[in-house]
N, CA, C and O atoms as a CHARMM CRD file, in Angstrom:
* protein
*
  388
    1    1 MET  N    163.02900  87.11800 -48.88000 PROA 1      0.00000
    2    1 MET  CA   163.31800  88.45100 -49.36300 PROA 1      0.00000
    3    1 MET  C    163.57800  88.36900 -50.85900 PROA 1      0.00000
    4    1 MET  O    164.26400  87.45600 -51.32000 PROA 1      0.00000
    5    2 THR  N    163.04700  89.29800 -51.60600 PROA 2      0.00000
    6    2 THR  CA   163.26500  89.30900 -53.04900 PROA 2      0.00000
    7    2 THR  C    164.61400  89.93700 -53.37100 PROA 2      0.00000
    8    2 THR  O    165.20600  90.62900 -52.54300 PROA 2      0.00000
    9    3 ARG  N    165.07300  89.69400 -54.54800 PROA 3      0.00000
   10    3 ARG  CA   166.34500  90.28300 -54.96600 PROA 3      0.00000
   11    3 ARG  C    166.26400  91.81100 -55.00400 PROA 3      0.00000
   12    3 ARG  O    167.23700  92.48500 -54.66600 PROA 3      0.00000
   13    4 LEU  N    165.15100  92.35000 -55.39900 PROA 4      0.00000
   14    4 LEU  CA   164.98800  93.79000 -55.46800 PROA 4      0.00000
   15    4 LEU  C    165.13900  94.42300 -54.09000 PROA 4      0.00000
   16    4 LEU  O    165.69100  95.51800 -53.97600 PROA 4      0.00000
   17    5 GLY  N    164.66000  93.75600 -53.04200 PROA 5      0.00000
   18    5 GLY  CA   164.79400  94.28200 -51.68800 PROA 5      0.00000
   19    5 GLY  C    166.22400  94.26700 -51.19000 PROA 5      0.00000
   20    5 GLY  O    166.56300  95.03600 -50.29100 PROA 5      0.00000
   21    6 PHE  N    167.06300  93.42700 -51.74000 PROA 6      0.00000
   22    6 PHE  CA   168.44700  93.29700 -51.30500 PROA 6      0.00000
   23    6 PHE  C    169.36800  94.30000 -51.99700 PROA 6      0.00000
   24    6 PHE  O    170.37200  94.70700 -51.41200 PROA 6      0.00000
   25    7 VAL  N    169.06000  94.69900 -53.20200 PROA 7      0.00000
   26    7 VAL  CA   169.91200  95.58700 -53.98900 PROA 7      0.00000
   27    7 VAL  C    170.18000  96.92000 -53.29600 PROA 7      0.00000
   28    7 VAL  O    171.33900  97.33200 -53.25700 PROA 7      0.00000
   29    8 PRO  N    169.18900  97.62200 -52.74800 PROA 8      0.00000
   30    8 PRO  CA   169.48500  98.89900 -52.09900 PROA 8      0.00000
   31    8 PRO  C    170.47100  98.77000 -50.94000 PROA 8      0.00000
   32    8 PRO  O    171.26500  99.68400 -50.71800 PROA 8      0.00000
   33    9 LEU  N    170.44600  97.68200 -50.20900 PROA 9      0.00000
   34    9 LEU  CA   171.39500  97.50600 -49.11800 PROA 9      0.00000
   35    9 LEU  C    172.82000  97.39300 -49.64800 PROA 9      0.00000
   36    9 LEU  O    173.74100  97.97000 -49.07000 PROA 9      0.00000
   37   10 VAL  N    173.00700  96.67300 -50.71700 PROA 10     0.00000
   38   10 VAL  CA   174.32800  96.52300 -51.32100 PROA 10     0.00000
   39   10 VAL  C    174.81400  97.86200 -51.85600 PROA 10     0.00000
   40   10 VAL  O    175.97400  98.21800 -51.65000 PROA 10     0.00000
   41   11 LEU  N    173.96400  98.60000 -52.52800 PROA 11     0.00000
   42   11 LEU  CA   174.35700  99.90000 -53.05800 PROA 11     0.00000
   43   11 LEU  C    174.70900 100.86500 -51.93500 PROA 11     0.00000
   44   11 LEU  O    175.68100 101.61100 -52.06100 PROA 11     0.00000
   45   12 PHE  N    173.96600 100.87600 -50.86200 PROA 12     0.00000
   46   12 PHE  CA   174.23800 101.75300 -49.72900 PROA 12     0.00000
   47   12 PHE  C    175.58500 101.43100 -49.11400 PROA 12     0.00000
   48   12 PHE  O    176.33600 102.34800 -48.78000 PROA 12     0.00000
   49   13 ALA  N    175.91300 100.16300 -48.95400 PROA 13     0.00000
   50   13 ALA  CA   177.19900  99.76600 -48.38800 PROA 13     0.00000
   51   13 ALA  C    178.34300 100.23200 -49.28000 PROA 13     0.00000
   52   13 ALA  O    179.38100 100.65100 -48.76800 PROA 13     0.00000
   53   14 GLY  N    178.18400 100.17000 -50.59100 PROA 14     0.00000
   54   14 GLY  CA   179.20800 100.62500 -51.51500 PROA 14     0.00000
   55   14 GLY  C    179.42900 102.12000 -51.45200 PROA 14     0.00000
   56   14 GLY  O    180.56600 102.58200 -51.55200 PROA 14     0.00000
   57   15 VAL  N    178.36500 102.88400 -51.28700 PROA 15     0.00000
   58   15 VAL  CA   178.46700 104.33800 -51.19300 PROA 15     0.00000
   59   15 VAL  C    179.20400 104.72100 -49.92300 PROA 15     0.00000
   60   15 VAL  O    180.02600 105.63800 -49.95200 PROA 15     0.00000
   61   16 THR  N    178.94100 104.05700 -48.81900 PROA 16     0.00000
   62   16 THR  CA   179.60700 104.36200 -47.55600 PROA 16     0.00000
   63   16 THR  C    181.10600 104.13600 -47.67600 PROA 16     0.00000
   64   16 THR  O    181.88400 104.98800 -47.24700 PROA 16     0.00000
   65   17 ALA  N    181.52700 103.03000 -48.24000 PROA 17     0.00000
   66   17 ALA  CA   182.94900 102.73700 -48.38100 PROA 17     0.00000
   67   17 ALA  C    183.62600 103.72000 -49.32000 PROA 17     0.00000
   68   17 ALA  O    184.78400 104.08200 -49.10700 PROA 17     0.00000
   69   18 ALA  N    182.92900 104.15300 -50.34600 PROA 18     0.00000
   70   18 ALA  CA   183.51000 105.06800 -51.32200 PROA 18     0.00000
   71   18 ALA  C    183.76100 106.44500 -50.72500 PROA 18     0.00000
   72   18 ALA  O    184.60500 107.18100 -51.23700 PROA 18     0.00000
   73   19 HSD  N    183.06100 106.81800 -49.66700 PROA 19     0.00000
   74   19 HSD  CA   183.20400 108.13300 -49.07500 PROA 19     0.00000
   75   19 HSD  C    184.10800 108.14100 -47.84100 PROA 19     0.00000
   76   19 HSD  O    184.08900 109.10700 -47.07800 PROA 19     0.00000
   77   20 ALA  N    184.89000 107.09400 -47.63300 PROA 20     0.00000
   78   20 ALA  CA   185.82200 107.07200 -46.50200 PROA 20     0.00000
   79   20 ALA  C    186.81900 108.21100 -46.67600 PROA 20     0.00000
   80   20 ALA  O    187.35600 108.40500 -47.76700 PROA 20     0.00000
   81   21 GLN  N    187.06900 108.96200 -45.61100 PROA 21     0.00000
   82   21 GLN  CA   187.95900 110.11100 -45.69200 PROA 21     0.00000
   83   21 GLN  C    189.39900 109.68900 -45.44000 PROA 21     0.00000
   84   21 GLN  O    189.67700 108.88400 -44.55100 PROA 21     0.00000
   85   22 SER  N    190.30600 110.24000 -46.23100 PROA 22     0.00000
   86   22 SER  CA   191.72100 109.94000 -46.05700 PROA 22     0.00000
   87   22 SER  C    192.53600 111.19900 -46.29600 PROA 22     0.00000
   88   22 SER  O    192.06700 112.15400 -46.91600 PROA 22     0.00000
   89   23 ASN  N    193.75300 111.18400 -45.79700 PROA 23     0.00000
   90   23 ASN  CA   194.66800 112.29300 -45.94700 PROA 23     0.00000
   91   23 ASN  C    195.99700 111.72300 -46.43700 PROA 23     0.00000
   92   23 ASN  O    196.66000 110.97800 -45.71400 PROA 23     0.00000
   93   24 PHE  N    196.38200 112.06800 -47.65100 PROA 24     0.00000
   94   24 PHE  CA   197.63600 111.60700 -48.22800 PROA 24     0.00000
   95   24 PHE  C    198.63700 112.75500 -48.22700 PROA 24     0.00000
   96   24 PHE  O    198.26200 113.91200 -48.41800 PROA 24     0.00000
   97   25 ALA  N    199.91600 112.43300 -48.01200 PROA 25     0.00000
   98   25 ALA  CA   200.97300 113.44500 -48.06500 PROA 25     0.00000
   99   25 ALA  C    202.24400 112.82100 -48.61300 PROA 25     0.00000
  100   25 ALA  O    202.51100 111.63700 -48.41000 PROA 25     0.00000
  101   26 ASN  N    203.01700 113.63000 -49.30600 PROA 26     0.00000
  102   26 ASN  CA   204.32400 113.21500 -49.81200 PROA 26     0.00000
  103   26 ASN  C    205.39400 113.98500 -49.05600 PROA 26     0.00000
  104   26 ASN  O    205.26400 115.19200 -48.85000 PROA 26     0.00000
  105   27 TYR  N    206.43300 113.30800 -48.64700 PROA 27     0.00000
  106   27 TYR  CA   207.54300 113.91700 -47.93100 PROA 27     0.00000
  107   27 TYR  C    208.83400 113.65100 -48.68700 PROA 27     0.00000
  108   27 TYR  O    209.04600 112.55500 -49.20600 PROA 27     0.00000
  109   28 PHE  N    209.69500 114.65800 -48.74500 PROA 28     0.00000
  110   28 PHE  CA   211.03200 114.48800 -49.30100 PROA 28     0.00000
  111   28 PHE  C    212.01200 114.66300 -48.14800 PROA 28     0.00000
  112   28 PHE  O    211.98900 115.68500 -47.46300 PROA 28     0.00000
  113   29 CYS  N    212.86700 113.67500 -47.93100 PROA 29     0.00000
  114   29 CYS  CA   213.76900 113.65600 -46.77900 PROA 29     0.00000
  115   29 CYS  C    215.17400 114.11500 -47.15700 PROA 29     0.00000
  116   29 CYS  O    215.57500 114.02200 -48.31700 PROA 29     0.00000
  117   30 ALA  N    215.91100 114.60400 -46.17900 PROA 30     0.00000
  118   30 ALA  CA   217.25400 115.12200 -46.37900 PROA 30     0.00000
  119   30 ALA  C    218.21100 114.07300 -46.94200 PROA 30     0.00000
  120   30 ALA  O    219.16500 114.42200 -47.63600 PROA 30     0.00000
  121   31 ASP  N    217.97200 112.79800 -46.65300 PROA 31     0.00000
  122   31 ASP  CA   218.85400 111.73800 -47.17200 PROA 31     0.00000
  123   31 ASP  C    218.42600 111.24700 -48.55500 PROA 31     0.00000
  124   31 ASP  O    218.99000 110.27700 -49.06000 PROA 31     0.00000
  125   32 GLY  N    217.43100 111.90600 -49.18000 PROA 32     0.00000
  126   32 GLY  CA   216.97700 111.54400 -50.51200 PROA 32     0.00000
  127   32 GLY  C    215.78700 110.60100 -50.55300 PROA 32     0.00000
  128   32 GLY  O    215.28400 110.29700 -51.63500 PROA 32     0.00000
  129   33 THR  N    215.32600 110.13400 -49.40300 PROA 33     0.00000
  130   33 THR  CA   214.17700 109.23200 -49.34500 PROA 33     0.00000
  131   33 THR  C    212.88600 109.98400 -49.63300 PROA 33     0.00000
  132   33 THR  O    212.67000 111.07900 -49.11500 PROA 33     0.00000
  133   34 ASN  N    212.03800 109.40200 -50.45000 PROA 34     0.00000
  134   34 ASN  CA   210.68700 109.92100 -50.68700 PROA 34     0.00000
  135   34 ASN  C    209.70700 109.05100 -49.92200 PROA 34     0.00000
  136   34 ASN  O    209.73100 107.82700 -50.05000 PROA 34     0.00000
  137   35 VAL  N    208.85100 109.66900 -49.13300 PROA 35     0.00000
  138   35 VAL  CA   207.87800 108.95300 -48.31000 PROA 35     0.00000
  139   35 VAL  C    206.47400 109.38400 -48.70700 PROA 35     0.00000
  140   35 VAL  O    206.18500 110.57800 -48.79400 PROA 35     0.00000
  141   36 VAL  N    205.60900 108.41800 -48.94600 PROA 36     0.00000
  142   36 VAL  CA   204.19100 108.68100 -49.17800 PROA 36     0.00000
  143   36 VAL  C    203.45300 108.19200 -47.94200 PROA 36     0.00000
  144   36 VAL  O    203.64600 107.05400 -47.51400 PROA 36     0.00000
  145   37 SER  N    202.60700 109.04500 -47.36400 PROA 37     0.00000
  146   37 SER  CA   201.86800 108.66300 -46.15700 PROA 37     0.00000
  147   37 SER  C    200.37400 108.74600 -46.40300 PROA 37     0.00000
  148   37 SER  O    199.90400 109.54100 -47.21700 PROA 37     0.00000
  149   38 ALA  N    199.63400 107.91000 -45.68300 PROA 38     0.00000
  150   38 ALA  CA   198.17000 107.92700 -45.75500 PROA 38     0.00000
  151   38 ALA  C    197.60900 107.76300 -44.35400 PROA 38     0.00000
  152   38 ALA  O    197.98700 106.85000 -43.62100 PROA 38     0.00000
  153   39 LEU  N    196.70900 108.65400 -43.99600 PROA 39     0.00000
  154   39 LEU  CA   195.97100 108.58000 -42.73300 PROA 39     0.00000
  155   39 LEU  C    194.49800 108.46500 -43.07600 PROA 39     0.00000
  156   39 LEU  O    194.00000 109.18500 -43.94100 PROA 39     0.00000
  157   40 TYR  N    193.80600 107.57000 -42.41000 PROA 40     0.00000
  158   40 TYR  CA   192.37700 107.36000 -42.65200 PROA 40     0.00000
  159   40 TYR  C    191.58300 107.74700 -41.42200 PROA 40     0.00000
  160   40 TYR  O    192.00300 107.49800 -40.29200 PROA 40     0.00000
  161   41 LYS  N    190.43200 108.35600 -41.65200 PROA 41     0.00000
  162   41 LYS  CA   189.55000 108.77000 -40.56700 PROA 41     0.00000
  163   41 LYS  C    189.20500 107.57000 -39.69300 PROA 41     0.00000
  164   41 LYS  O    188.97800 106.47100 -40.19900 PROA 41     0.00000
  165   42 ASP  N    189.16700 107.78200 -38.38600 PROA 42     0.00000
  166   42 ASP  CA   188.81100 106.76700 -37.39500 PROA 42     0.00000
  167   42 ASP  C    189.79800 105.60600 -37.35100 PROA 42     0.00000
  168   42 ASP  O    189.42100 104.49700 -36.97200 PROA 42     0.00000
  169   43 ASP  N    191.05000 105.83700 -37.73200 PROA 43     0.00000
  170   43 ASP  CA   192.09200 104.81400 -37.65700 PROA 43     0.00000
  171   43 ASP  C    193.32700 105.46600 -37.03600 PROA 43     0.00000
  172   43 ASP  O    193.74100 106.53700 -37.48100 PROA 43     0.00000
  173   44 ASN  N    193.91400 104.85000 -36.03300 PROA 44     0.00000
  174   44 ASN  CA   195.05800 105.43600 -35.34600 PROA 44     0.00000
  175   44 ASN  C    196.39500 104.92400 -35.89400 PROA 44     0.00000
  176   44 ASN  O    197.40400 104.93500 -35.18800 PROA 44     0.00000
  177   45 ARG  N    196.39900 104.48100 -37.14300 PROA 45     0.00000
  178   45 ARG  CA   197.63100 104.01900 -37.78100 PROA 45     0.00000
  179   45 ARG  C    197.93700 104.88500 -39.00200 PROA 45     0.00000
  180   45 ARG  O    197.04700 105.49800 -39.59200 PROA 45     0.00000
  181   46 ILE  N    199.19900 104.91700 -39.35600 PROA 46     0.00000
  182   46 ILE  CA   199.60900 105.59300 -40.57800 PROA 46     0.00000
  183   46 ILE  C    200.14800 104.53900 -41.53300 PROA 46     0.00000
  184   46 ILE  O    200.78100 103.57000 -41.11400 PROA 46     0.00000
  185   47 ARG  N    199.89500 104.73800 -42.79900 PROA 47     0.00000
  186   47 ARG  CA   200.46100 103.85700 -43.82900 PROA 47     0.00000
  187   47 ARG  C    201.56200 104.63500 -44.52900 PROA 47     0.00000
  188   47 ARG  O    201.35000 105.76500 -44.96800 PROA 47     0.00000
  189   48 LEU  N    202.73600 104.03200 -44.63300 PROA 48     0.00000
  190   48 LEU  CA   203.87500 104.67000 -45.27500 PROA 48     0.00000
  191   48 LEU  C    204.39300 103.79800 -46.40200 PROA 48     0.00000
  192   48 LEU  O    204.32800 102.57000 -46.33000 PROA 48     0.00000
  193   49 GLN  N    204.90200 104.43000 -47.43200 PROA 49     0.00000
  194   49 GLN  CA   205.60900 103.72300 -48.49700 PROA 49     0.00000
  195   49 GLN  C    206.91400 104.45500 -48.74900 PROA 49     0.00000
  196   49 GLN  O    206.92000 105.65500 -49.02500 PROA 49     0.00000
  197   50 PHE  N    208.03000 103.72000 -48.65300 PROA 50     0.00000
  198   50 PHE  CA   209.34400 104.25800 -48.97800 PROA 50     0.00000
  199   50 PHE  C    210.30900 103.09000 -49.14700 PROA 50     0.00000
  200   50 PHE  O    210.07100 101.99400 -48.64100 PROA 50     0.00000
  201   51 ASP  N    211.38200 103.33800 -49.85600 PROA 51     0.00000
  202   51 ASP  CA   212.40500 102.31500 -50.11800 PROA 51     0.00000
  203   51 ASP  C    211.82000 101.03100 -50.70500 PROA 51     0.00000
  204   51 ASP  O    212.35500  99.94900 -50.46500 PROA 51     0.00000
  205   52 GLY  N    210.74100 101.13400 -51.46200 PROA 52     0.00000
  206   52 GLY  CA   210.14100  99.96800 -52.09200 PROA 52     0.00000
  207   52 GLY  C    209.34300  99.07000 -51.16200 PROA 52     0.00000
  208   52 GLY  O    209.01500  97.94100 -51.52700 PROA 52     0.00000
  209   53 HSD  N    209.02600  99.55400 -49.96400 PROA 53     0.00000
  210   53 HSD  CA   208.26700  98.76700 -48.98300 PROA 53     0.00000
  211   53 HSD  C    207.08100  99.56500 -48.45900 PROA 53     0.00000
  212   53 HSD  O    207.07800 100.79500 -48.50600 PROA 53     0.00000
  213   54 ALA  N    206.08300  98.86000 -47.96300 PROA 54     0.00000
  214   54 ALA  CA   204.90800  99.47600 -47.34200 PROA 54     0.00000
  215   54 ALA  C    204.91000  99.13700 -45.85300 PROA 54     0.00000
  216   54 ALA  O    205.21300  98.00800 -45.46800 PROA 54     0.00000
  217   55 TYR  N    204.57600 100.10800 -45.03300 PROA 55     0.00000
  218   55 TYR  CA   204.55800  99.94400 -43.58400 PROA 55     0.00000
  219   55 TYR  C    203.23400 100.45700 -43.03000 PROA 55     0.00000
  220   55 TYR  O    202.67700 101.43300 -43.53300 PROA 55     0.00000
  221   56 THR  N    202.73700  99.79400 -41.99100 PROA 56     0.00000
  222   56 THR  CA   201.59000 100.27400 -41.22800 PROA 56     0.00000
  223   56 THR  C    202.05900 100.43400 -39.79600 PROA 56     0.00000
  224   56 THR  O    202.39000  99.45100 -39.13300 PROA 56     0.00000
  225   57 LEU  N    202.09000 101.66900 -39.31400 PROA 57     0.00000
  226   57 LEU  CA   202.61100 101.96700 -37.98600 PROA 57     0.00000
  227   57 LEU  C    201.50500 102.48900 -37.07800 PROA 57     0.00000
  228   57 LEU  O    200.80100 103.42600 -37.45400 PROA 57     0.00000
  229   58 PRO  N    201.33400 101.90900 -35.89800 PROA 58     0.00000
  230   58 PRO  CA   200.33900 102.41800 -34.95300 PROA 58     0.00000
  231   58 PRO  C    200.81500 103.71300 -34.29400 PROA 58     0.00000
  232   58 PRO  O    202.01600 103.94200 -34.14400 PROA 58     0.00000
  233   59 GLN  N    199.86900 104.54500 -33.90900 PROA 59     0.00000
  234   59 GLN  CA   200.19700 105.80300 -33.24500 PROA 59     0.00000
  235   59 GLN  C    200.70200 105.53000 -31.84200 PROA 59     0.00000
  236   59 GLN  O    200.19000 104.64800 -31.15200 PROA 59     0.00000
  237   60 ARG  N    201.70400 106.28300 -31.42000 PROA 60     0.00000
  238   60 ARG  CA   202.30000 106.18700 -30.08700 PROA 60     0.00000
  239   60 ARG  C    202.12600 107.51800 -29.36800 PROA 60     0.00000
  240   60 ARG  O    201.78600 108.53000 -29.98100 PROA 60     0.00000
  241   61 ILE  N    202.36300 107.50300 -28.07500 PROA 61     0.00000
  242   61 ILE  CA   202.25200 108.72000 -27.27000 PROA 61     0.00000
  243   61 ILE  C    203.36400 109.68400 -27.67100 PROA 61     0.00000
  244   61 ILE  O    204.50900 109.28100 -27.87900 PROA 61     0.00000
  245   62 SER  N    203.00700 110.96800 -27.77600 PROA 62     0.00000
  246   62 SER  CA   203.96300 112.00400 -28.14100 PROA 62     0.00000
  247   62 SER  C    203.61700 113.27900 -27.39000 PROA 62     0.00000
  248   62 SER  O    202.44500 113.62600 -27.25000 PROA 62     0.00000
  249   63 ALA  N    204.64800 113.98200 -26.90500 PROA 63     0.00000
  250   63 ALA  CA   204.42000 115.24000 -26.20000 PROA 63     0.00000
  251   63 ALA  C    203.91700 116.31600 -27.15200 PROA 63     0.00000
  252   63 ALA  O    203.13400 117.18100 -26.75800 PROA 63     0.00000
  253   64 SER  N    204.36500 116.26600 -28.40400 PROA 64     0.00000
  254   64 SER  CA   203.87200 117.20100 -29.41400 PROA 64     0.00000
  255   64 SER  C    203.90700 116.52000 -30.77300 PROA 64     0.00000
  256   64 SER  O    204.69400 115.60000 -30.99200 PROA 64     0.00000
  257   65 GLY  N    203.07000 116.96300 -31.66800 PROA 65     0.00000
  258   65 GLY  CA   202.98500 116.33600 -32.97000 PROA 65     0.00000
  259   65 GLY  C    202.32500 114.96700 -32.87600 PROA 65     0.00000
  260   65 GLY  O    201.61800 114.67300 -31.91200 PROA 65     0.00000
  261   66 ALA  N    202.55900 114.14100 -33.87800 PROA 66     0.00000
  262   66 ALA  CA   202.00700 112.78300 -33.91100 PROA 66     0.00000
  263   66 ALA  C    203.15200 111.82500 -34.22800 PROA 66     0.00000
  264   66 ALA  O    203.88600 112.02400 -35.19600 PROA 66     0.00000
  265   67 ARG  N    203.29700 110.79600 -33.41500 PROA 67     0.00000
  266   67 ARG  CA   204.37600 109.83300 -33.60600 PROA 67     0.00000
  267   67 ARG  C    203.79100 108.44900 -33.84800 PROA 67     0.00000
  268   67 ARG  O    202.86000 108.02000 -33.16600 PROA 67     0.00000
  269   68 TYR  N    204.35600 107.76400 -34.83400 PROA 68     0.00000
  270   68 TYR  CA   203.93200 106.41900 -35.21100 PROA 68     0.00000
  271   68 TYR  C    205.17400 105.54200 -35.21400 PROA 68     0.00000
  272   68 TYR  O    206.21600 105.95800 -35.72000 PROA 68     0.00000
  273   69 ALA  N    205.08700 104.32400 -34.65600 PROA 69     0.00000
  274   69 ALA  CA   206.27700 103.47300 -34.60200 PROA 69     0.00000
  275   69 ALA  C    205.91600 102.00200 -34.49200 PROA 69     0.00000
  276   69 ALA  O    204.90900 101.62200 -33.89500 PROA 69     0.00000
  277   70 LYS  N    206.79700 101.16800 -35.10500 PROA 70     0.00000
  278   70 LYS  CA   206.66900  99.71500 -35.01100 PROA 70     0.00000
  279   70 LYS  C    207.93700  99.08200 -35.58000 PROA 70     0.00000
  280   70 LYS  O    208.43100  99.50400 -36.62600 PROA 70     0.00000
  281   71 SER  N    208.45200  98.08800 -34.90100 PROA 71     0.00000
  282   71 SER  CA   209.57700  97.27800 -35.37300 PROA 71     0.00000
  283   71 SER  C    210.77800  98.11500 -35.80400 PROA 71     0.00000
  284   71 SER  O    211.39100  97.83700 -36.83500 PROA 71     0.00000
  285   72 GLY  N    211.10900  99.12200 -35.03200 PROA 72     0.00000
  286   72 GLY  CA   212.28900  99.92500 -35.31600 PROA 72     0.00000
  287   72 GLY  C    212.09700 101.04500 -36.31900 PROA 72     0.00000
  288   72 GLY  O    213.01800 101.83000 -36.54400 PROA 72     0.00000
  289   73 VAL  N    210.92200 101.14000 -36.92700 PROA 73     0.00000
  290   73 VAL  CA   210.61600 102.22700 -37.86200 PROA 73     0.00000
  291   73 VAL  C    209.72100 103.21700 -37.13600 PROA 73     0.00000
  292   73 VAL  O    208.70600 102.82800 -36.55900 PROA 73     0.00000
  293   74 SER  N    210.08800 104.50100 -37.16000 PROA 74     0.00000
  294   74 SER  CA   209.22300 105.51700 -36.55500 PROA 74     0.00000
  295   74 SER  C    209.11800 106.71500 -37.48700 PROA 74     0.00000
  296   74 SER  O    210.04300 107.03300 -38.23300 PROA 74     0.00000
  297   75 PHE  N    207.97300 107.36300 -37.42100 PROA 75     0.00000
  298   75 PHE  CA   207.67700 108.53800 -38.22700 PROA 75     0.00000
  299   75 PHE  C    206.98400 109.52800 -37.31300 PROA 75     0.00000
  300   75 PHE  O    205.86700 109.28500 -36.85700 PROA 75     0.00000
  301   76 TRP  N    207.65200 110.65300 -37.04100 PROA 76     0.00000
  302   76 TRP  CA   207.13000 111.66500 -36.13000 PROA 76     0.00000
  303   76 TRP  C    206.80600 112.90500 -36.95100 PROA 76     0.00000
  304   76 TRP  O    207.69000 113.48100 -37.58500 PROA 76     0.00000
  305   77 ILE  N    205.55000 113.31400 -36.94100 PROA 77     0.00000
  306   77 ILE  CA   205.07800 114.44500 -37.73300 PROA 77     0.00000
  307   77 ILE  C    204.76800 115.62700 -36.82300 PROA 77     0.00000
  308   77 ILE  O    204.08800 115.48700 -35.80700 PROA 77     0.00000
  309   78 LYS  N    205.27600 116.78000 -37.20400 PROA 78     0.00000
  310   78 LYS  CA   204.95200 118.01400 -36.49800 PROA 78     0.00000
  311   78 LYS  C    204.87600 119.12000 -37.53700 PROA 78     0.00000
  312   78 LYS  O    205.89100 119.51300 -38.11200 PROA 78     0.00000
  313   79 GLY  N    203.67900 119.61700 -37.77500 PROA 79     0.00000
  314   79 GLY  CA   203.47400 120.62100 -38.81200 PROA 79     0.00000
  315   79 GLY  C    203.70600 120.01500 -40.18100 PROA 79     0.00000
  316   79 GLY  O    203.15800 118.95800 -40.49300 PROA 79     0.00000
  317   80 ASP  N    204.51600 120.67600 -41.00600 PROA 80     0.00000
  318   80 ASP  CA   204.80000 120.14500 -42.33600 PROA 80     0.00000
  319   80 ASP  C    206.14800 119.42100 -42.39700 PROA 80     0.00000
  320   80 ASP  O    206.66400 119.14800 -43.48100 PROA 80     0.00000
  321   81 GLU  N    206.70900 119.11300 -41.23100 PROA 81     0.00000
  322   81 GLU  CA   207.95700 118.36300 -41.15900 PROA 81     0.00000
  323   81 GLU  C    207.74200 117.02600 -40.46200 PROA 81     0.00000
  324   81 GLU  O    206.80700 116.85400 -39.68000 PROA 81     0.00000
  325   82 ALA  N    208.61800 116.09800 -40.76100 PROA 82     0.00000
  326   82 ALA  CA   208.55600 114.78300 -40.13300 PROA 82     0.00000
  327   82 ALA  C    209.97900 114.27600 -39.93200 PROA 82     0.00000
  328   82 ALA  O    210.91800 114.73700 -40.58100 PROA 82     0.00000
  329   83 ARG  N    210.11400 113.33700 -39.03900 PROA 83     0.00000
  330   83 ARG  CA   211.40600 112.69800 -38.77900 PROA 83     0.00000
  331   83 ARG  C    211.22400 111.20800 -39.00700 PROA 83     0.00000
  332   83 ARG  O    210.39800 110.57100 -38.35300 PROA 83     0.00000
  333   84 LEU  N    211.99500 110.65000 -39.93400 PROA 84     0.00000
  334   84 LEU  CA   211.93000 109.23100 -40.25800 PROA 84     0.00000
  335   84 LEU  C    213.13700 108.53700 -39.64800 PROA 84     0.00000
  336   84 LEU  O    214.27900 108.95100 -39.85000 PROA 84     0.00000
  337   85 LYS  N    212.86600 107.47400 -38.89800 PROA 85     0.00000
  338   85 LYS  CA   213.94300 106.68500 -38.29900 PROA 85     0.00000
  339   85 LYS  C    213.74400 105.23300 -38.69800 PROA 85     0.00000
  340   85 LYS  O    212.63900 104.69600 -38.62400 PROA 85     0.00000
  341   86 ARG  N    214.84900 104.60100 -39.12900 PROA 86     0.00000
  342   86 ARG  CA   214.84200 103.19800 -39.54800 PROA 86     0.00000
  343   86 ARG  C    215.96100 102.46600 -38.84500 PROA 86     0.00000
  344   86 ARG  O    216.94800 103.08700 -38.45100 PROA 86     0.00000
  345   87 PRO  N    215.83300 101.15500 -38.67700 PROA 87     0.00000
  346   87 PRO  CA   216.90600 100.39600 -38.03300 PROA 87     0.00000
  347   87 PRO  C    218.22900 100.53900 -38.79200 PROA 87     0.00000
  348   87 PRO  O    218.25900 100.52700 -40.02300 PROA 87     0.00000
  349   88 LYS  N    219.30200 100.67200 -38.04500 PROA 88     0.00000
  350   88 LYS  CA   220.67300 100.71200 -38.57800 PROA 88     0.00000
  351   88 LYS  C    220.94100 101.87800 -39.52100 PROA 88     0.00000
  352   88 LYS  O    221.87800 101.83000 -40.31800 PROA 88     0.00000
  353   89 ARG  N    220.11800 102.93000 -39.43500 PROA 89     0.00000
  354   89 ARG  CA   220.32700 104.12700 -40.24600 PROA 89     0.00000
  355   89 ARG  C    220.09200 105.34800 -39.37700 PROA 89     0.00000
  356   89 ARG  O    219.32500 105.29500 -38.41600 PROA 89     0.00000
  357   90 LYS  N    220.74000 106.43100 -39.70800 PROA 90     0.00000
  358   90 LYS  CA   220.52700 107.68000 -38.98500 PROA 90     0.00000
  359   90 LYS  C    219.13600 108.21800 -39.29100 PROA 90     0.00000
  360   90 LYS  O    218.61900 108.04000 -40.39400 PROA 90     0.00000
  361   91 ALA  N    218.54200 108.87100 -38.31400 PROA 91     0.00000
  362   91 ALA  CA   217.24200 109.51600 -38.53400 PROA 91     0.00000
  363   91 ALA  C    217.42600 110.63900 -39.55300 PROA 91     0.00000
  364   91 ALA  O    218.49600 111.24200 -39.63700 PROA 91     0.00000
  365   92 THR  N    216.39000 110.91000 -40.31300 PROA 92     0.00000
  366   92 THR  CA   216.44500 111.95600 -41.32800 PROA 92     0.00000
  367   92 THR  C    215.23500 112.86500 -41.22100 PROA 92     0.00000
  368   92 THR  O    214.13500 112.41800 -40.89600 PROA 92     0.00000
  369   93 LEU  N    215.44300 114.13100 -41.49400 PROA 93     0.00000
  370   93 LEU  CA   214.36700 115.11400 -41.45900 PROA 93     0.00000
  371   93 LEU  C    213.68500 115.13700 -42.82200 PROA 93     0.00000
  372   93 LEU  O    214.35200 115.13700 -43.85700 PROA 93     0.00000
  373   94 CYS  N    212.35900 115.15800 -42.81700 PROA 94     0.00000
  374   94 CYS  CA   211.56700 115.14100 -44.04900 PROA 94     0.00000
  375   94 CYS  C    210.64400 116.35500 -44.07800 PROA 94     0.00000
  376   94 CYS  O    210.19000 116.83000 -43.03800 PROA 94     0.00000
  377   95 LYS  N    210.37900 116.84000 -45.26500 PROA 95     0.00000
  378   95 LYS  CA   209.51700 118.00800 -45.45000 PROA 95     0.00000
  379   95 LYS  C    208.36800 117.64200 -46.37000 PROA 95     0.00000
  380   95 LYS  O    208.57600 117.03700 -47.42100 PROA 95     0.00000
  381   96 ALA  N    207.14200 118.01200 -45.97200 PROA 96     0.00000
  382   96 ALA  CA   205.96600 117.74500 -46.80500 PROA 96     0.00000
  383   96 ALA  C    206.05100 118.55700 -48.08100 PROA 96     0.00000
  384   96 ALA  O    206.47500 119.71200 -48.06700 PROA 96     0.00000
  385   97 GLN  N    205.64700 117.94900 -49.18400 PROA 97     0.00000
  386   97 GLN  CA   205.67300 118.60600 -50.50000 PROA 97     0.00000
  387   97 GLN  C    204.31100 119.15800 -50.83400 PROA 97     0.00000
  388   97 GLN  O    204.12800 119.74700 -51.90000 PROA 97     0.00000
C-alpha cells in the first residue's frame, strides 16, 4: 500500500474522534462545592471534578433521574438539581449553573 492510500484512513479516524458528542455541566452545591460534570455519548459513566480531584463513576439503577456511584462517592441528577454524597461528609444539594 502506498503512503497516499493510507492518509485518507488516518484523516477519517481523526474526524470521527473530533465529533464525539459530550455534555458538560457546572453545579454549585449548598456546602460551597463546585462540581464540573461530563457525560459522553455511548458511555454509561459520568466524569466529575471537585475538591481538586477527578472521578469516573459508573451509572447505577435509579427509580428516577440518573444516579452514578463508586467507592462511596455518588452523584444523583434529576432535572437541573443533583445530590452529591462523599464518604464521611453529609450529602449536599447542587444546582446546575
